[in-house]
N, CA, C and O atoms as CSV, one atom per row, in Angstrom:
chain,resi,resn,atom,element,x,y,z
A,1,UNK,N,N,46.690,-19.850,-26.414
A,1,UNK,CA,C,47.681,-20.468,-25.555
A,1,UNK,C,C,49.057,-19.950,-25.951
A,1,UNK,O,O,49.458,-20.044,-27.111
A,2,UNK,N,N,49.752,-19.418,-25.003
A,2,UNK,CA,C,51.106,-18.944,-25.275
A,2,UNK,C,C,52.100,-20.034,-24.896
A,2,UNK,O,O,52.641,-20.712,-25.770
A,3,UNK,N,N,52.342,-20.208,-23.608
A,3,UNK,CA,C,53.248,-21.252,-23.121
A,3,UNK,C,C,52.617,-21.867,-21.883
A,3,UNK,O,O,52.185,-21.160,-20.972
A,4,UNK,N,N,52.571,-23.198,-21.862
A,4,UNK,CA,C,52.055,-23.925,-20.702
A,4,UNK,C,C,53.119,-24.935,-20.300
A,4,UNK,O,O,53.648,-25.661,-21.141
A,5,UNK,N,N,53.429,-24.975,-19.005
A,5,UNK,CA,C,54.422,-25.951,-18.550
A,5,UNK,C,C,53.845,-26.811,-17.433
A,5,UNK,O,O,53.016,-26.371,-16.637
A,6,UNK,N,N,54.311,-28.042,-17.407
A,6,UNK,CA,C,53.922,-28.973,-16.353
A,6,UNK,C,C,55.164,-29.729,-15.902
A,6,UNK,O,O,56.087,-29.970,-16.678
A,7,UNK,N,N,55.158,-30.091,-14.639
A,7,UNK,CA,C,56.274,-30.849,-14.063
A,7,UNK,C,C,55.784,-32.268,-13.790
A,7,UNK,O,O,54.661,-32.462,-13.326
A,8,UNK,N,N,56.615,-33.246,-14.074
A,8,UNK,CA,C,56.248,-34.637,-13.820
A,8,UNK,C,C,56.107,-34.867,-12.320
A,8,UNK,O,O,56.619,-34.092,-11.512
A,9,UNK,N,N,55.410,-35.936,-11.960
A,9,UNK,CA,C,55.154,-36.221,-10.548
A,9,UNK,C,C,56.446,-36.466,-9.760
A,9,UNK,O,O,56.500,-36.205,-8.559
A,10,UNK,N,N,57.482,-36.968,-10.437
A,10,UNK,CA,C,58.751,-37.182,-9.744
A,10,UNK,C,C,59.651,-35.942,-9.752
A,10,UNK,O,O,60.727,-35.946,-9.154
A,11,UNK,N,N,59.203,-34.877,-10.437
A,11,UNK,CA,C,59.939,-33.618,-10.456
A,11,UNK,C,C,61.167,-33.610,-11.342
A,11,UNK,O,O,61.957,-32.667,-11.288
A,12,UNK,N,N,61.345,-34.636,-12.154
A,12,UNK,CA,C,62.559,-34.748,-12.955
A,12,UNK,C,C,62.399,-34.293,-14.409
A,12,UNK,O,O,63.384,-34.169,-15.137
A,13,UNK,N,N,61.158,-34.046,-14.827
A,13,UNK,CA,C,60.915,-33.636,-16.211
A,13,UNK,C,C,59.928,-32.479,-16.240
A,13,UNK,O,O,58.895,-32.503,-15.572
A,14,UNK,N,N,60.264,-31.479,-17.020
A,14,UNK,CA,C,59.357,-30.357,-17.249
A,14,UNK,C,C,58.981,-30.371,-18.730
A,14,UNK,O,O,59.848,-30.364,-19.604
A,15,UNK,N,N,57.686,-30.392,-18.993
A,15,UNK,CA,C,57.188,-30.323,-20.360
A,15,UNK,C,C,56.683,-28.914,-20.594
A,15,UNK,O,O,55.871,-28.393,-19.830
A,16,UNK,N,N,57.176,-28.303,-21.662
A,16,UNK,CA,C,56.791,-26.942,-22.029
A,16,UNK,C,C,56.091,-27.009,-23.373
A,16,UNK,O,O,56.685,-27.410,-24.373
A,17,UNK,N,N,54.822,-26.614,-23.391
A,17,UNK,CA,C,54.045,-26.596,-24.630
A,17,UNK,C,C,53.997,-25.171,-25.154
A,17,UNK,O,O,53.548,-24.253,-24.468
A,18,UNK,N,N,54.469,-25.004,-26.383
A,18,UNK,CA,C,54.458,-23.687,-27.000
A,18,UNK,C,C,53.152,-23.486,-27.764
A,18,UNK,O,O,52.508,-24.445,-28.190
A,19,UNK,N,N,52.783,-22.232,-27.925
A,19,UNK,CA,C,51.529,-21.895,-28.591
A,19,UNK,C,C,51.665,-21.848,-30.103
A,19,UNK,O,O,52.673,-22.279,-30.662
A,20,UNK,N,N,50.644,-21.324,-30.753
A,20,UNK,CA,C,50.593,-21.226,-32.206
A,20,UNK,C,C,51.802,-20.479,-32.758
A,20,UNK,O,O,52.412,-20.900,-33.741
A,21,UNK,N,N,52.137,-19.367,-32.113
A,21,UNK,CA,C,53.311,-18.586,-32.510
A,21,UNK,C,C,54.329,-18.639,-31.379
A,21,UNK,O,O,54.050,-18.237,-30.250
A,22,UNK,N,N,55.503,-19.137,-31.703
A,22,UNK,CA,C,56.596,-19.172,-30.743
A,22,UNK,C,C,57.558,-18.067,-31.173
A,22,UNK,O,O,58.443,-18.273,-32.003
A,23,UNK,N,N,57.358,-16.899,-30.586
A,23,UNK,CA,C,58.138,-15.726,-30.940
A,23,UNK,C,C,58.381,-14.890,-29.693
A,23,UNK,O,O,58.150,-15.357,-28.578
A,24,UNK,N,N,58.840,-13.673,-29.868
A,24,UNK,CA,C,59.199,-12.853,-28.723
A,24,UNK,C,C,58.054,-12.671,-27.734
A,24,UNK,O,O,58.292,-12.508,-26.538
A,25,UNK,N,N,56.837,-12.695,-28.209
A,25,UNK,CA,C,55.695,-12.546,-27.297
A,25,UNK,C,C,55.595,-13.711,-26.309
A,25,UNK,O,O,54.889,-13.607,-25.306
A,26,UNK,N,N,56.286,-14.804,-26.578
A,26,UNK,CA,C,56.289,-15.977,-25.697
A,26,UNK,C,C,57.415,-15.931,-24.664
A,26,UNK,O,O,57.489,-16.790,-23.785
A,27,UNK,N,N,58.279,-14.941,-24.767
A,27,UNK,CA,C,59.496,-14.895,-23.961
A,27,UNK,C,C,59.233,-15.000,-22.458
A,27,UNK,O,O,59.839,-15.832,-21.782
A,28,UNK,N,N,58.346,-14.174,-21.937
A,28,UNK,CA,C,58.102,-14.155,-20.487
A,28,UNK,C,C,57.577,-15.500,-19.998
A,28,UNK,O,O,58.075,-16.030,-19.005
A,29,UNK,N,N,56.590,-16.053,-20.674
A,29,UNK,CA,C,56.022,-17.337,-20.277
A,29,UNK,C,C,57.000,-18.483,-20.422
A,29,UNK,O,O,57.050,-19.379,-19.579
A,30,UNK,N,N,57.785,-18.454,-21.502
A,30,UNK,CA,C,58.756,-19.525,-21.715
A,30,UNK,C,C,59.824,-19.499,-20.632
A,30,UNK,O,O,60.163,-20.537,-20.064
A,31,UNK,N,N,60.345,-18.337,-20.352
A,31,UNK,CA,C,61.391,-18.237,-19.328
A,31,UNK,C,C,60.855,-18.604,-17.943
A,31,UNK,O,O,61.545,-19.254,-17.158
A,32,UNK,N,N,59.632,-18.187,-17.649
A,32,UNK,CA,C,59.027,-18.503,-16.349
A,32,UNK,C,C,58.836,-20.004,-16.168
A,32,UNK,O,O,58.796,-20.484,-15.035
A,33,UNK,N,N,58.718,-20.752,-17.260
A,33,UNK,CA,C,58.473,-22.191,-17.161
A,33,UNK,C,C,59.676,-22.961,-16.621
A,33,UNK,O,O,59.526,-24.093,-16.161
A,34,UNK,N,N,60.855,-22.369,-16.672
A,34,UNK,CA,C,62.042,-23.076,-16.173
A,34,UNK,C,C,62.909,-22.242,-15.229
A,34,UNK,O,O,63.796,-22.789,-14.576
A,35,UNK,N,N,62.682,-20.977,-15.147
A,35,UNK,CA,C,63.596,-20.066,-14.458
A,35,UNK,C,C,63.807,-20.394,-12.984
A,35,UNK,O,O,64.891,-20.134,-12.461
A,36,UNK,N,N,62.827,-20.948,-12.303
A,36,UNK,CA,C,62.962,-21.258,-10.875
A,36,UNK,C,C,63.582,-22.622,-10.608
A,36,UNK,O,O,63.732,-23.021,-9.453
A,37,UNK,N,N,63.938,-23.332,-11.659
A,37,UNK,CA,C,64.543,-24.659,-11.519
A,37,UNK,C,C,66.053,-24.523,-11.462
A,37,UNK,O,O,66.657,-23.935,-12.360
A,38,UNK,N,N,66.668,-25.057,-10.422
A,38,UNK,CA,C,68.120,-24.968,-10.304
A,38,UNK,C,C,68.808,-26.329,-10.396
A,38,UNK,O,O,70.036,-26.398,-10.449
A,39,UNK,N,N,68.040,-27.395,-10.414
A,39,UNK,CA,C,68.594,-28.740,-10.495
A,39,UNK,C,C,69.046,-29.020,-11.929
A,39,UNK,O,O,68.229,-29.005,-12.850
A,40,UNK,N,N,70.329,-29.272,-12.118
A,40,UNK,CA,C,70.844,-29.532,-13.463
A,40,UNK,C,C,70.432,-30.902,-13.989
A,40,UNK,O,O,70.654,-31.187,-15.166
A,41,UNK,N,N,69.846,-31.749,-13.169
A,41,UNK,CA,C,69.430,-33.078,-13.593
A,41,UNK,C,C,68.038,-33.124,-14.204
A,41,UNK,O,O,67.565,-34.199,-14.573
A,42,UNK,N,N,67.381,-31.995,-14.316
A,42,UNK,CA,C,66.022,-31.970,-14.862
A,42,UNK,C,C,66.070,-32.115,-16.382
A,42,UNK,O,O,66.905,-31.504,-17.048
A,43,UNK,N,N,65.167,-32.930,-16.918
A,43,UNK,CA,C,64.999,-33.068,-18.363
A,43,UNK,C,C,63.871,-32.143,-18.804
A,43,UNK,O,O,62.907,-31.923,-18.072
A,44,UNK,N,N,64.007,-31.614,-19.994
A,44,UNK,CA,C,62.997,-30.720,-20.546
A,44,UNK,C,C,62.478,-31.290,-21.856
A,44,UNK,O,O,63.237,-31.796,-22.682
A,45,UNK,N,N,61.170,-31.195,-22.023
A,45,UNK,CA,C,60.530,-31.577,-23.274
A,45,UNK,C,C,59.805,-30.344,-23.784
A,45,UNK,O,O,58.939,-29.794,-23.104
A,46,UNK,N,N,60.166,-29.915,-24.987
A,46,UNK,CA,C,59.494,-28.794,-25.624
A,46,UNK,C,C,58.530,-29.388,-26.639
A,46,UNK,O,O,58.949,-29.928,-27.663
A,47,UNK,N,N,57.232,-29.287,-26.350
A,47,UNK,CA,C,56.201,-29.858,-27.207
A,47,UNK,C,C,55.672,-28.760,-28.132
A,47,UNK,O,O,55.015,-27.819,-27.687
A,48,UNK,N,N,55.971,-28.898,-29.427
A,48,UNK,CA,C,55.593,-27.890,-30.402
A,48,UNK,C,C,54.407,-28.338,-31.268
A,48,UNK,O,O,54.255,-27.897,-32.406
A,49,UNK,N,N,53.590,-29.205,-30.717
A,49,UNK,CA,C,52.436,-29.742,-31.437
A,49,UNK,C,C,51.543,-28.632,-31.983
A,49,UNK,O,O,51.023,-28.753,-33.092
A,50,UNK,N,N,51.358,-27.561,-31.230
A,50,UNK,CA,C,50.448,-26.489,-31.626
A,50,UNK,C,C,51.144,-25.327,-32.329
A,50,UNK,O,O,50.497,-24.333,-32.660
A,51,UNK,N,N,52.442,-25.436,-32.560
A,51,UNK,CA,C,53.211,-24.321,-33.095
A,51,UNK,C,C,53.289,-24.376,-34.617
A,51,UNK,O,O,53.754,-25.355,-35.201
A,52,UNK,N,N,52.820,-23.298,-35.242
A,52,UNK,CA,C,52.875,-23.168,-36.698
A,52,UNK,C,C,53.945,-22.187,-37.149
A,52,UNK,O,O,54.327,-22.166,-38.319
A,53,UNK,N,N,54.425,-21.374,-36.215
A,53,UNK,CA,C,55.369,-20.313,-36.563
A,53,UNK,C,C,56.376,-20.135,-35.443
A,53,UNK,O,O,56.017,-20.126,-34.265
A,54,UNK,N,N,57.632,-19.996,-35.815
A,54,UNK,CA,C,58.662,-19.612,-34.850
A,54,UNK,C,C,59.647,-18.696,-35.551
A,54,UNK,O,O,59.867,-18.807,-36.757
A,55,UNK,N,N,60.235,-17.792,-34.787
A,55,UNK,CA,C,61.203,-16.872,-35.363
A,55,UNK,C,C,62.542,-17.001,-34.648
A,55,UNK,O,O,62.733,-17.887,-33.815
A,56,UNK,N,N,63.460,-16.107,-34.984
A,56,UNK,CA,C,64.807,-16.199,-34.417
A,56,UNK,C,C,64.823,-15.966,-32.911
A,56,UNK,O,O,65.700,-16.487,-32.222
A,57,UNK,N,N,63.879,-15.201,-32.390
A,57,UNK,CA,C,63.851,-15.015,-30.934
A,57,UNK,C,C,63.501,-16.331,-30.235
A,57,UNK,O,O,63.963,-16.570,-29.119
A,58,UNK,N,N,62.703,-17.179,-30.863
A,58,UNK,CA,C,62.391,-18.494,-30.296
A,58,UNK,C,C,63.652,-19.362,-30.261
A,58,UNK,O,O,63.876,-20.104,-29.304
A,59,UNK,N,N,64.471,-19.264,-31.307
A,59,UNK,CA,C,65.736,-20.004,-31.300
A,59,UNK,C,C,66.611,-19.533,-30.143
A,59,UNK,O,O,67.253,-20.338,-29.469
A,60,UNK,N,N,66.628,-18.232,-29.923
A,60,UNK,CA,C,67.385,-17.684,-28.804
A,60,UNK,C,C,66.863,-18.170,-27.467
A,60,UNK,O,O,67.643,-18.457,-26.559
A,61,UNK,N,N,65.538,-18.265,-27.339
A,61,UNK,CA,C,64.953,-18.757,-26.088
A,61,UNK,C,C,65.348,-20.200,-25.830
A,61,UNK,O,O,65.609,-20.581,-24.689
A,62,UNK,N,N,65.393,-21.009,-26.890
A,62,UNK,CA,C,65.819,-22.399,-26.731
A,62,UNK,C,C,67.284,-22.465,-26.284
A,62,UNK,O,O,67.646,-23.308,-25.463
A,63,UNK,N,N,68.112,-21.588,-26.818
A,63,UNK,CA,C,69.514,-21.558,-26.409
A,63,UNK,C,C,69.667,-21.111,-24.961
A,63,UNK,O,O,70.529,-21.618,-24.244
A,64,UNK,N,N,68.836,-20.165,-24.526
A,64,UNK,CA,C,68.874,-19.739,-23.122
A,64,UNK,C,C,68.448,-20.869,-22.193
A,64,UNK,O,O,69.023,-21.038,-21.117
A,65,UNK,N,N,67.446,-21.640,-22.599
A,65,UNK,CA,C,67.041,-22.808,-21.807
A,65,UNK,C,C,68.196,-23.798,-21.719
A,65,UNK,O,O,68.482,-24.331,-20.647
A,66,UNK,N,N,68.853,-24.040,-22.839
A,66,UNK,CA,C,69.986,-24.985,-22.850
A,66,UNK,C,C,71.080,-24.514,-21.905
A,66,UNK,O,O,71.646,-25.314,-21.161
A,67,UNK,N,N,71.376,-23.238,-21.928
A,67,UNK,CA,C,72.387,-22.689,-21.022
A,67,UNK,C,C,71.964,-22.871,-19.564
A,67,UNK,O,O,72.772,-23.266,-18.724
A,68,UNK,N,N,70.703,-22.583,-19.269
A,68,UNK,CA,C,70.179,-22.730,-17.911
A,68,UNK,C,C,70.261,-24.186,-17.446
A,68,UNK,O,O,70.531,-24.459,-16.276
A,69,UNK,N,N,70.025,-25.110,-18.371
A,69,UNK,CA,C,69.966,-26.536,-18.036
A,69,UNK,C,C,71.339,-27.204,-18.008
A,69,UNK,O,O,71.431,-28.405,-17.753
A,70,UNK,N,N,72.399,-26.452,-18.264
A,70,UNK,CA,C,73.732,-27.026,-18.150
A,70,UNK,C,C,74.475,-27.233,-19.453
A,70,UNK,O,O,75.424,-28.016,-19.506
A,71,UNK,N,N,74.057,-26.537,-20.517
A,71,UNK,CA,C,74.702,-26.626,-21.831
A,71,UNK,C,C,74.853,-28.064,-22.293
A,71,UNK,O,O,73.848,-28.741,-22.511
A,72,UNK,N,N,76.085,-28.554,-22.451
A,72,UNK,CA,C,76.314,-29.899,-22.967
A,72,UNK,C,C,75.775,-31.007,-22.088
A,72,UNK,O,O,75.548,-32.121,-22.560
A,73,UNK,N,N,75.569,-30.712,-20.812
A,73,UNK,CA,C,75.024,-31.708,-19.893
A,73,UNK,C,C,73.499,-31.699,-19.886
A,73,UNK,O,O,72.871,-32.510,-19.206
A,74,UNK,N,N,72.915,-30.788,-20.635
A,74,UNK,CA,C,71.455,-30.661,-20.612
A,74,UNK,C,C,70.784,-31.820,-21.344
A,74,UNK,O,O,71.377,-32.447,-22.221
A,75,UNK,N,N,69.545,-32.087,-20.969
A,75,UNK,CA,C,68.729,-33.108,-21.619
A,75,UNK,C,C,67.433,-32.435,-22.064
A,75,UNK,O,O,66.466,-32.351,-21.307
A,76,UNK,N,N,67.438,-31.962,-23.303
A,76,UNK,CA,C,66.293,-31.229,-23.835
A,76,UNK,C,C,65.856,-31.885,-25.133
A,76,UNK,O,O,66.650,-32.067,-26.055
A,77,UNK,N,N,64.568,-32.240,-25.186
A,77,UNK,CA,C,63.984,-32.810,-26.397
A,77,UNK,C,C,62.952,-31.846,-26.950
A,77,UNK,O,O,62.164,-31.262,-26.205
A,78,UNK,N,N,62.966,-31.688,-28.256
A,78,UNK,CA,C,61.962,-30.885,-28.952
A,78,UNK,C,C,61.132,-31.872,-29.761
A,78,UNK,O,O,61.655,-32.571,-30.629
A,79,UNK,N,N,59.830,-31.923,-29.468
A,79,UNK,CA,C,58.981,-32.955,-30.075
A,79,UNK,C,C,57.794,-32.333,-30.818
A,79,UNK,O,O,57.453,-31.166,-30.625
A,80,UNK,N,N,57.186,-33.146,-31.663
A,80,UNK,CA,C,55.947,-32.817,-32.375
A,80,UNK,C,C,56.053,-31.568,-33.246
A,80,UNK,O,O,55.120,-30.766,-33.302
A,81,UNK,N,N,57.183,-31.403,-33.921
A,81,UNK,CA,C,57.368,-30.252,-34.815
A,81,UNK,C,C,56.757,-30.545,-36.190
A,81,UNK,O,O,56.844,-31.664,-36.695
A,82,UNK,N,N,56.139,-29.519,-36.782
A,82,UNK,CA,C,55.700,-29.676,-38.164
A,82,UNK,C,C,56.926,-29.553,-39.074
A,82,UNK,O,O,58.018,-29.240,-38.601
A,83,UNK,N,N,56.755,-29.793,-40.352
A,83,UNK,CA,C,57.892,-29.813,-41.275
A,83,UNK,C,C,58.589,-28.462,-41.364
A,83,UNK,O,O,59.816,-28.412,-41.459
A,84,UNK,N,N,57.847,-27.383,-41.337
A,84,UNK,CA,C,58.450,-26.049,-41.416
A,84,UNK,C,C,59.345,-25.782,-40.204
A,84,UNK,O,O,60.457,-25.271,-40.340
A,85,UNK,N,N,58.850,-26.132,-39.033
A,85,UNK,CA,C,59.640,-25.945,-37.810
A,85,UNK,C,C,60.877,-26.847,-37.841
A,85,UNK,O,O,61.965,-26.417,-37.460
A,86,UNK,N,N,60.716,-28.087,-38.288
A,86,UNK,CA,C,61.863,-28.994,-38.407
A,86,UNK,C,C,62.918,-28.412,-39.335
A,86,UNK,O,O,64.114,-28.520,-39.064
A,87,UNK,N,N,62.481,-27.796,-40.427
A,87,UNK,CA,C,63.427,-27.183,-41.365
A,87,UNK,C,C,64.173,-26.026,-40.728
A,87,UNK,O,O,65.381,-25.891,-40.918
A,88,UNK,N,N,63.476,-25.195,-39.978
A,88,UNK,CA,C,64.122,-24.072,-39.294
A,88,UNK,C,C,65.173,-24.596,-38.317
A,88,UNK,O,O,66.288,-24.078,-38.262
A,89,UNK,N,N,64.817,-25.616,-37.551
A,89,UNK,CA,C,65.755,-26.200,-36.587
A,89,UNK,C,C,66.945,-26.847,-37.285
A,89,UNK,O,O,68.072,-26.756,-36.798
A,90,UNK,N,N,66.706,-27.499,-38.418
A,90,UNK,CA,C,67.789,-28.147,-39.168
A,90,UNK,C,C,68.743,-27.116,-39.760
A,90,UNK,O,O,69.961,-27.269,-39.666
A,91,UNK,N,N,68.200,-26.074,-40.365
A,91,UNK,CA,C,69.036,-25.021,-40.950
A,91,UNK,C,C,69.891,-24.359,-39.877
A,91,UNK,O,O,71.022,-23.949,-40.138
A,92,UNK,N,N,69.347,-24.259,-38.681
A,92,UNK,CA,C,70.050,-23.631,-37.561
A,92,UNK,C,C,71.000,-24.595,-36.845
A,92,UNK,O,O,71.648,-24.221,-35.868
A,93,UNK,N,N,71.081,-25.833,-37.332
A,93,UNK,CA,C,71.933,-26.875,-36.736
A,93,UNK,C,C,71.565,-27.194,-35.294
A,93,UNK,O,O,72.423,-27.597,-34.508
A,94,UNK,N,N,70.304,-27.017,-34.944
A,94,UNK,CA,C,69.875,-27.313,-33.587
A,94,UNK,C,C,69.847,-28.796,-33.291
A,94,UNK,O,O,69.804,-29.190,-32.125
A,95,UNK,N,N,69.868,-29.629,-34.320
A,95,UNK,CA,C,69.935,-31.078,-34.092
A,95,UNK,C,C,71.248,-31.469,-33.397
A,95,UNK,O,O,71.346,-32.553,-32.821
A,96,UNK,N,N,72.249,-30.592,-33.451
A,96,UNK,CA,C,73.509,-30.850,-32.762
A,96,UNK,C,C,73.436,-30.485,-31.285
A,96,UNK,O,O,74.281,-30.911,-30.498
A,97,UNK,N,N,72.442,-29.708,-30.908
A,97,UNK,CA,C,72.322,-29.209,-29.529
A,97,UNK,C,C,71.152,-29.819,-28.767
A,97,UNK,O,O,71.172,-29.877,-27.538
A,98,UNK,N,N,70.138,-30.272,-29.490
A,98,UNK,CA,C,68.902,-30.772,-28.886
A,98,UNK,C,C,68.521,-32.108,-29.504
A,98,UNK,O,O,68.920,-32.420,-30.625
A,99,UNK,N,N,67.746,-32.893,-28.766
A,99,UNK,CA,C,67.134,-34.094,-29.324
A,99,UNK,C,C,65.856,-33.639,-30.013
A,99,UNK,O,O,64.948,-33.127,-29.359
A,100,UNK,N,N,65.777,-33.819,-31.318
A,100,UNK,CA,C,64.603,-33.388,-32.070
A,100,UNK,C,C,63.886,-34.615,-32.602
A,100,UNK,O,O,64.444,-35.390,-33.379
A,101,UNK,N,N,62.635,-34.783,-32.170
A,101,UNK,CA,C,61.819,-35.932,-32.572
A,101,UNK,C,C,60.596,-35.468,-33.312
A,101,UNK,O,O,59.781,-36.289,-33.733
């Protein structure tokens, strides 16, 4: 599994599930999961339950999603991170840009 996305029945939330490795190989699938959405009111949930590894390109992809979703007005949550992923996000100060649960 690379990237799987689903839209809520009301169309207001997109959940993006990342695969075992969230790296440059995930770029096309990750971008496709939100690229056709133009409504700035959409909330995004990045579910990293299955992710054991992420690199700097994954951090860049998250920043591109944030930009697409309206930067400071965006509503993006990153959930189900293992401790290693949480540490990477903390070191990168992503807790200031995203809701991390």
